[in-house]
C-alpha positions as CSV (number, residue, x, y, z in Angstrom):
1,X,0.0,0.1,-0.1
2,X,1.3,3.6,-0.9
3,X,0.3,6.5,1.0
4,X,0.8,10.2,0.1
5,X,1.3,12.9,2.5
6,X,0.2,16.3,1.1
7,X,1.6,19.3,3.1
8,X,-0.1,22.5,2.8
9,X,-3.7,23.5,1.7
10,X,-4.8,21.0,-1.0
11,X,-5.8,23.8,-3.4
12,X,-2.2,25.1,-3.3
13,X,-0.6,21.7,-3.7
14,X,-3.0,20.2,-6.1
15,X,-4.2,23.3,-8.1
16,X,-7.5,22.5,-10.0
17,X,-7.2,18.7,-9.3
18,X,-8.5,19.5,-5.7
19,X,-11.9,20.1,-7.1
20,X,-11.8,16.7,-9.1
21,X,-13.1,13.4,-8.0
22,X,-10.0,12.0,-6.3
23,X,-10.6,8.3,-6.6
24,X,-12.0,8.2,-10.2
25,X,-10.0,11.0,-11.8
26,X,-6.8,11.1,-9.6
27,X,-6.3,7.5,-8.3
28,X,-6.3,8.6,-4.7
29,X,-8.7,7.6,-1.9
30,X,-9.3,9.9,1.0
31,X,-10.4,8.4,4.3
32,X,-12.5,10.4,6.6
33,X,-10.1,12.1,9.3
34,X,-6.9,11.8,7.6
35,X,-6.7,15.6,7.6
36,X,-5.5,18.3,9.9
37,X,-6.4,21.5,8.4
38,X,-4.7,23.6,11.0
39,X,-1.4,22.1,10.3
40,X,-2.1,21.4,6.4
41,X,-1.6,17.8,6.5
42,X,-3.7,15.4,4.4
43,X,-3.3,11.6,3.7
44,X,-4.5,9.8,0.7
45,X,-4.2,6.3,-0.3
46,X,-2.9,5.5,-3.7
47,X,-5.4,3.3,-5.6
48,X,-4.2,3.8,-9.2
49,X,-0.4,4.9,-9.6
50,X,-0.7,5.8,-13.4
51,X,-3.6,8.4,-12.5
52,X,-1.4,10.1,-9.7
53,X,2.1,9.8,-11.1
54,X,2.7,13.4,-11.1
55,X,2.2,13.7,-7.3
56,X,5.0,11.3,-6.7
57,X,7.5,14.1,-7.9
58,X,5.9,17.1,-6.3
59,X,7.6,19.3,-3.6
60,X,4.8,19.2,-1.0
61,X,4.1,15.6,-1.6
62,X,5.9,12.6,0.2
63,X,5.2,8.9,-0.2
64,X,5.0,7.5,3.2
65,X,4.6,3.8,4.7
66,X,1.5,2.8,6.4
67,X,3.4,2.8,9.8
68,X,4.4,6.5,9.2
69,X,1.0,7.3,8.0
70,X,-0.5,5.8,11.4
71,X,2.0,7.7,13.5
72,X,1.0,11.0,11.7
73,X,-2.7,10.1,12.4
74,X,-2.0,9.3,16.1
75,X,0.0,12.5,16.6
76,X,-1.8,14.9,14.4
77,X,-5.4,13.7,13.7
78,X,-6.5,11.8,16.7
79,X,-8.1,14.5,19.2
80,X,-9.1,14.7,22.8
81,X,-11.4,17.7,23.4
82,X,-13.2,19.2,26.4
83,X,-16.6,20.9,26.5
84,X,-18.3,22.7,29.2
85,X,-21.7,21.0,29.5
86,X,-23.0,23.1,32.5
87,X,-21.6,26.4,33.6
88,X,-23.5,26.4,36.6
89,X,-22.5,22.9,37.8
90,X,-18.7,23.6,36.9
91,X,-19.0,27.0,38.6
92,X,-20.3,25.4,41.9
93,X,-17.9,22.7,41.8
94,X,-14.9,24.9,41.4
95,X,-15.9,27.1,44.2
96,X,-16.4,24.0,46.6
97,X,-13.2,22.3,45.5
98,X,-11.0,25.5,45.3
99,X,-11.7,26.1,49.1
100,X,-9.2,23.2,50.0
101,X,-5.9,23.6,47.8
102,X,-5.1,20.0,48.5
103,X,-8.2,19.1,46.3
104,X,-7.9,21.9,43.8
105,X,-5.0,24.6,43.5
106,X,-5.9,26.9,40.8
107,X,-2.6,28.6,40.9
108,X,-1.2,25.2,39.3
109,X,-2.8,26.6,36.0
110,X,-0.4,28.5,34.0
111,X,-1.3,31.7,32.2
112,X,0.0,30.5,28.7
113,X,-2.4,27.4,28.7
114,X,-4.9,27.3,26.0
115,X,-8.8,26.8,27.2
116,X,-8.5,23.3,26.0
117,X,-5.3,22.7,28.4
118,X,-7.4,24.3,31.3
119,X,-10.4,22.3,30.8
120,X,-8.2,19.1,30.7
121,X,-6.7,20.1,33.9
122,X,-10.0,20.8,35.6
123,X,-11.4,17.6,34.3
124,X,-8.7,15.4,35.5
125,X,-9.1,17.2,39.0
126,X,-12.6,15.9,38.8
127,X,-14.5,19.2,38.1
128,X,-18.2,18.4,37.1
129,X,-20.1,20.0,34.1
130,X,-17.0,19.2,31.8
131,X,-17.4,16.5,29.1
132,X,-14.1,14.6,27.6
133,X,-14.5,13.7,24.0
134,X,-12.0,11.4,22.3
135,X,-11.7,10.9,18.6
136,X,-9.7,8.4,17.3
137,X,-9.3,8.1,13.4
138,X,-9.2,4.9,11.7
139,X,-5.6,3.7,11.0
140,X,-4.2,2.0,7.8
141,X,-3.6,-1.7,7.5
142,X,0.1,-2.4,7.7
């Protein structure tokens, strides 16, 4: 199995081909979740080498193994996110637990943390009103 890793926005890398039917016209198969838009990474399986031949020599396209693709998926595409489901419940729980610094020391939270990092910290401290979502993307067979 051959896999191509596109780096950059697909329209910039593929040009007009980005609007075509990838499997039929380009010999490439895109699997759901195999893209990280923020970092500009897209993985596609080669299903017809003759149709996608031009991509093998392009600057922002690299052929990778299934093991390399799966490592990229795990690192860049699997996501853990947190969502506040109840401001009232979370706020009440924060007030109660923060009274005792051994249960919750809010000073442990660093100013440079993102909101996601803060919610992860609070979730791990047992604060109610926060839901954890884990999205694991299907890997390639090796």
